[in-house]
N, C-alpha and C positions, 0 to 999 in steps of 0.2 A: 816675772814670773818666780814665786817665791817656790824654793825646795820643798817646803813643808807642805805647800798647796797641791803641788806635783805629787809628791807621796802620797798625800790624804787622799787624792784622787783616784790615783793606782787603786790603794788599799778600799776605798768605797766601790769601785768598780768590782775587783775581784770578789768582794763580799756579797755582792749582787749575784754576780755569774754562780758562784758557791751556793748560795740559797736557792736559784733557780735550778740547778744541776746537782742535785745531791746524789752520793755514791756513782760518780763520773769521774774517777782520776784522772785518766790519761787527758780527757777532753779539758778539764780544768788546768792540768799541767800545761797543755799546748795554749790556752787561752792566757795564761800568767805570763807565759815567756813572751809573748807577743805585747801584751798589754805593757810590761815594764818599760820597753823600747818606743811603741807608738803612741801613748798618752803624752809625753812629754811633747812631742812632735804635733800631735793633734793640739794641745795648750798653747801651742806657739802660733798657731793659723788661725785668724780670727773669723776666716769662711767656714771651719768645721764648728766653731763654737755654737753650742746647743743643737747639732743635728745628729746626736746619738748615733755616729758612724759605726764605731768599734761594738757597741751593743746591738746594733741590727746585723753586723756581719758575725758576732756570736751567737746568733739565733737562726736558726735551719729556716730557710722557707717553707720547707717541707719536709716530714720524717714520716718514712711508708714501712710500716711493718707487717708482715705477712706468714701466712702458715706455709710450709711448703711439705706436702705427703708424697710420698713416693714409695715402690715397692722393690725391695731387694732382692737378691738372687734365690733366696729359700722361699720367695713368695709371701714375706711378713711386711706389713706396713710400718713405714718409719716415718716421724715427723721432725723436721727441722723448721727452724726461724729464719726468714729472709727479711733483708733490710734494703733500704736505699735511701739515703740521706741527700737530699736536693738543697745546698748548703747556700749558694748565693750565684744569680744569674745576671749580674749587673753587667758584665762585660762579654756574655756569650752563653750558648747552652751548657747545661751542668756536664762535666767531663771529671772522671775520676774512676778508678778501678774497683773491681768486684774482689772481695777476699773470701774464700772458702777455709776456714779454721774452725777448730773448738773453740777458740778464745774468743771468736767474733762477739760483740755486745755491741749496745749502743753508744757507751762511752769511747769504745775504741774506734767505731765509725765516725763519731762525730768529731774526734781529734785529728783522722785523716781527713774528713771533709773540709774541717776548719784549716789546715794546714793546705789542702789542695786549693782554697781560694787564692791563696798568697803565691803559693808556685806557679798555678797558672796563670796568673796576672804577671809573674816576673817574667813569663816565656814571650810576653808581647803580644801572641796569639790571641783569637776571641774566645776565649774559652773561660765558662764560669766553674765553680768549684762542687763536686758532688764525690761521694763514696758509696759502697755498698757490699752486700756479700751474705753469708749465711755460715750459721755454727755447725756445718757441715765439713766432715774429714775426708778428704778423698784418698787418703792414705789406706791401703789395704783393700780400696774397694776395686771391683771388676770394672773395666770399661762400661760394661753393659748397665751396671749400676750408676756410675758417673754420668753417662747420657741420660736414664731415666731421672736422676736428679737435676741435670742442667735442663732438660724439658720441663720437669714439673716447676722450677724455679722462675725459668722465662715465661712460661704460661700465665703469671701474676704479674711479673715485672714489666711484659710488653706494653701494659697497658699505661704505663707510667714513663716510657723513654720516647727516643725518636731522634733522627740526624739533626732535626733543629731544636729539641726540646732536651734530651740527656744523653749523653754517649759514653756507656762505660766501657771499662777495657780489663784487663787482667791485673791481678795482684797477687799475692801468696795463696796457693791453693789453685788458683785459676790460670793455667797455660792456654798453648794452642788447642790443645784437644778440647778443653772446656770451652774455649770461645767459639771454637766451630762448633759444639753442640748447641750452644746457646744461640748462635746466628741461626742455625738450620731451623730451630724452633720458631725464633721471631718471623724469619721469613715465611714460615708455614702459615702462621696463625695471621700475620698482617698483610700476606700476599703481597709482598715489596721487596725489591732487593736494593738496599739503602747502606750507607755508611754508619749503621747505629751502632757500631761496636768497633774499636779498635784492637789490635794485636790480631788480627785476623790472618788466615793461611794465604801465602803468596798467590794460589790459586783463585782466590774469591776476595780481590779487594785489599790484601794485607801490603804494608810496606818493607822494603829491604831495609836490612840492621835494626829493624824495630827490636829483635829479641836483645841485642846487644845494646839499645841506645841508652838506657838508663846508666849502665856502666860507663860507657865511652864517652858520657856528657861529663860523669863526676869525675873522671880522669881531666878531662879538657879545663873542666874547673879548678881542679888542683894545680893543673900546667899553669894558668892564669894566677893563682895565688902566688905561685912561688916566683913567678916573674917580678912581682911587687916587691921582693926583696932580693932580688938579681940571681936567683937559682932557677936550675930546671929539674925535669924528672931524671934523666941520665944519670945512670949508677947508684940512685937513692936505691935503700932498702925500706920495702914495703909490707905493713901487716894487714891482712885482710880478714875479717870474719863473715860466716856463711860461704856457702857453697852453691847457692841457687843462680838464678838468671842476672841478679845484678853483680853479684860477686864475680860469675864467669865473666861478664862484660869487662869488671874492673880490671882483671887478671891479666884478659885479653890484650886491654889497649895498655896497660902499664909494660907488660911485657914489650909490645911494639915499640913504646916509646924510650926502651933503654932502663926502665925501673926492675928490680929484683923483689919479687914476690915471694916470701916465706912461710906465710901463713894461710890457713882456710879453718874454718871451725863448723861444727853442727851441734846438735843439741847433748851431745855425748862427750864434747870436748874439743880440742884444737889439736891440729897438724902442725908441726914444725918442720919443714923443707929446706935444710941450709943450702940445698943446691940451687934453691929456686925454682918456681912452678912456671914452666914454659912446656912450649912443643907439644909433645904426645901427652903431656900431664894436664894441659889445658883442654884438649880433646876429650880427656877423662872425665872432667868435670861435666863436658855434655852428657856423656853415657851414666855417671852417676846420677846425677839429677834426673835425667828420662827413666831411670830404673824406679824411682819412688823410694829409694834407699835413703835414710837420713842418719845413717852414721859414718862420720869421718873417719873413724878409726879403719873404714874400709880403705880408705886412701893410702895408709900406711901398709897395708897388707898387699897392696897392688905397688906401691914403690917402696920397698922396705929400708930406703936410705933415710925415709921422713920418719919423724917421731911423733908417737901420738900421747896428748896429755890429756888423761881423763877428767872429765868435771871442771876443766879450767878453761877461760879466756883466755884470745891471744895477745891481750894487751901488755902482759908483764915480758913480751918478747922485745928486745932492744931493736928500736929502727927509728928511721928518719920520717917516714909519714905513712899516717893509719888511715883506714877505710872502713869503718863499721857498716857493713852490709847485710846484717843479719834481720834484726827486729828492733820494737821500740825498748828503751830503757835495757839495753844490753851493755852500756859502758855506764859505769857507776864511779863515783868520787874517787875510790881507791884504784882503779884502773887508770883514771886519768893521771891521777899523782903517779903512777909507775910509768907511764908515757913521758911524762914530764921529767921526772927524776932520769930517764933513759936518753934524754936528747931530743925528743920527737920536736919536728920543727912545722909539720903541720899535719892538722886531722881535718878530712874531709867526709862528711857524713854522706852516705850513701842509700841507706835505709830512712824510714821515716821515723825521726825523734828517736833515734837510737840512743842519744845520750841523755842522762838525767841533767836536770837544771844545776845540781851541784859540781857534775863534772864539768858542764858547759862553763860555769862561771869559774872554776880552777883556771881551765885553759885560758880563758879570757884575762884572768888577773896576773897570768903569768905571759901575757903577749905571745900566745902560740896562734898560729895562723888557724883559724877555725871557722868552718863553713856550716850553717844548717842544712839539713837534708831539704828544707822547702828550696831553696837556691841551687845546691850543687847537684840533687838527683833529678831537678826539673827535666834532665834530657829526656827521661821515658814519656813522659806525657808532652813533650815538646813535638817529639817524633810520632806520637799519636795525632797531633792536630797536623803534622805535615800528610800523615795517611788520611786524614779528613778531608784535606785540601785534594791530594790526588783521587780520591773516590768522587769528589764533587767535579773534578775536570775529566773524570774518566781516565786518567794517565798513570802510567807508573814510572817514576824516575829510577835512575841508576843507583847501585850502592854510594857511588863515589858522590852523586848529586846530595842524596839523603845526606851523607856524612858531613859534607861541606856545609849543608844548612844547618844540621844540628850543631857542628863547631860555632858558626857564626852565633847562634842564638846563645849557646854558653858563653861566648867572650862577652855577648851583648847584656847576659845577666849578670856576669862578673861586675862589669863597667858600671853598674845600676847601682849593685851592692856595695862596690868600692866608693862610688862618690856619696852615697847617703851613709855609709857608715865610717868614714875617714874622722880619726880622732885628733886631737889639737897636736898631738904628741907624733902623729904620722901612723899611728897605729891603725890598720883597719878592723874594726868591729863588725863582722859579716852578718853576724846575728841582729843588730840593730839595723844596718843597711839593708838585708832581704825583707825584713820586717816592713820598714818605712819604703822601701820602692816597692813592694807586693802592695801595702795600704793604698797608696796614693792613686794608682790605675783606678782600683776599684771603687776609691772613695769620691773620685771625680765624677765617675759614670753614676754613682747613687745619687749624688748631689744632682746632676744633670735631668735624673728620671722623677724626682720627686719622692715624696713618702710612699713606696710601694712595698 
């Protein structure tokens, strides 16, 4: 296989995707990142020749866009836009979160849905990939406004989902409260009590440790990465971005396993807490998130020993391990350079695509242990899959059972990524490993099912 042919094939593929999806930068970024590692693998397998597998994966099976009219507390009519991207169902019903945020658009959701296909495949559970949401902002809204919006949103979405078709979950802006309102409206309209949503409350079919699952899974993955170089988490200094559900789970599990977390961040800047975030400070993160407040500065007011750095990101702080937990493209090339210069040995993505391509390439070229979110943050959707199983068998597992199954899944994902990503010099390229490992299962299912 000539190098020129490989590079030309990648260029031709990317050009075709760009032409078909103009003005969708996030989606194009996600597809390019996969193409660079997966296309050489495809070209090395004659059974994939001419089957256009990656082209088919990069085209959603279905895109649903709909109007969401609702009435605010002043009696005024508001109109938002709702989406559901049903990306790929080769290995199971569509599965992926709903995001309520002003930045939600077609490009963001297609990127998330595309990533979800690979992430869900890596879990080994029978789940396809999807994503959805609305450009609605829950911040500053009353409970009644959020309930009315969720009911209006589900009134349309319920036509397109179901436990054997498409099982949404939460994401940014969609927590336990929103899932409850969405589930209630689905049940009322469809007159059925099914496991159609995950992230539900424990009283009506939810799973224990689901709120912590994404963060816990990220830390379990980092633990496995460090083992490949003969190290562990105990005594490591960690920087974390964000302060939401994922960051809370990461901080909680790192603290349990003996690491010291010194940062969290918000849109206004980051907190540096030299004493470490543990004990009541972790409990405060729960209160902080539940309040709807997005000002990290308030943490420093609560705990005066912490320093607040306005308008900055936490990647300038010296650390051993780093966990970007906030949102896409939050860690840039200059941040990656600071982390490497300060001696970071492991960067584990906890959000979806939080690192830019330039930042990722800098980590890889410096042989830093680096995991893409599609592998390391798969614990959330894996536990959603476990919630679906519990709903199907009408049983609830204990926290210990769910946590043990979660850890087993994350260890399995790490092994698959390591096996496909190991380079000749022994360095593990987890980006390559995750993309290929996620691709293979979906590709085999698609080949078996024909051109559909």
